C-alpha positions in Angstrom: 50.0 125.6 88.4 49.8 124.0 91.8 47.6 125.2 94.7 48.1 123.8 98.2 45.6 124.0 101.1 42.9 122.2 102.9 39.7 121.3 101.0 37.3 122.4 103.7 39.0 125.8 104.2 36.7 128.6 103.0 39.6 130.7 101.7 40.9 127.7 99.7 37.4 127.1 98.3 37.3 130.8 97.2 40.7 130.5 95.5 39.7 127.3 93.7 36.4 128.9 92.5 38.4 131.9 91.2 40.7 129.6 89.3 37.8 127.7 87.9 35.9 130.9 86.9 39.0 132.1 85.1 39.6 128.8 83.3 42.9 128.1 84.9 44.3 124.5 84.9 45.7 123.6 88.3 46.6 120.6 90.5 45.3 120.8 94.1 47.3 119.4 96.9 45.4 118.8 100.1 47.7 119.2 103.1 45.4 117.0 105.3 45.6 114.1 102.8 49.1 114.4 101.5 51.0 116.4 104.1 53.8 118.8 103.2 57.6 118.2 103.0 60.4 120.1 104.6 61.9 120.7 101.1 58.7 122.2 99.8 58.4 124.5 102.8 62.0 125.5 102.3 61.4 126.4 98.6 58.4 128.6 99.6 60.3 130.3 102.4 63.1 131.2 100.1 60.6 133.4 98.2 58.3 134.6 100.9 59.9 133.9 104.3 58.8 131.3 106.8 57.0 133.9 108.9 54.5 134.5 106.1 53.8 130.8 105.8 52.8 130.5 109.5 49.2 131.2 110.1 49.1 132.8 113.5 45.5 133.9 113.1 43.9 130.5 112.7 42.2 128.3 115.3 45.0 125.7 115.2 47.6 128.3 116.3 45.3 129.8 118.9 44.7 126.3 120.4 48.4 125.6 120.8 49.9 125.8 124.3 51.8 129.1 124.9 54.9 127.1 125.5 54.8 125.7 121.9 54.0 129.1 120.4 56.9 130.8 122.2 59.3 128.2 120.9 58.5 128.9 117.2 61.3 131.3 116.7 63.2 129.7 113.8 62.4 128.4 110.4 63.3 124.8 111.5 60.9 125.0 114.5 58.1 126.5 112.3 58.6 123.8 109.6 58.5 121.0 112.2 55.2 122.4 113.5 53.8 122.9 110.0 54.6 119.3 109.0 53.0 118.0 112.2 50.0 120.3 112.1 49.4 121.3 108.5 46.5 123.6 109.5 49.0 126.2 110.8 50.2 126.8 107.2 48.6 130.0 105.8 46.6 129.0 102.8 46.2 128.7 100.0 49.7 128.6 98.6 49.7 129.0 94.8 52.8 128.1 92.8 52.8 129.4 89.2 55.4 130.5 86.7 58.2 130.4 89.4 56.2 132.5 91.8 54.5 131.9 95.1 51.3 133.6 96.4 50.3 132.9 100.0 46.7 133.6 100.9 44.0 134.5 98.5 43.6 137.9 96.9 41.7 138.1 93.6 43.8 141.0 92.3 47.1 139.2 93.1 45.8 136.0 91.3 44.7 138.1 88.3 48.1 139.9 88.1 49.9 136.6 88.2 47.7 134.9 85.6 47.8 138.0 83.4 51.6 138.4 83.6 51.9 134.8 82.5 49.5 135.4 79.5 51.5 138.4 78.5 54.8 136.4 78.7 53.3 133.7 76.5 52.3 136.2 73.8 55.5 138.2 73.6 57.8 137.2 70.7 60.7 135.1 72.0 
C-alpha cells in the first residue's frame, strides 16, 4: 500500500491516522520532498481521470494567475502543472490492490481494505 501527499496537509494526516488506527502497513510518499513523475500521474489518470487529480479547491490553484488556469485544458498541461506545483494534486492518493483512491473518505478506505481482506481469505 502506498499513500501519496504532503505531510503538513490536514487531510493527508487524517488518512495516515486512519491507516495507523486500522493497523495498515503503508509507504508514504511526500510530494514536496520527492516530487511526482509523469508516468505515475498517467497511471493514476488511467483509473480516475486527470480532472479528479487536479485540486481546483486548494489555495495553490486559487493563487494561480487566471491565464495559467484557463490553459489547463488537457492532461499534458495538467500534469506539467502538477509536476511543477505538487500542491495542486488532490490528496491523498492511495494505491492499494491495483486500485486508486483520491481524497480521504473513511468509508472508501474501509471498503478497500475490507475487500482486500476478503480476497485474501477466499480459497484460491
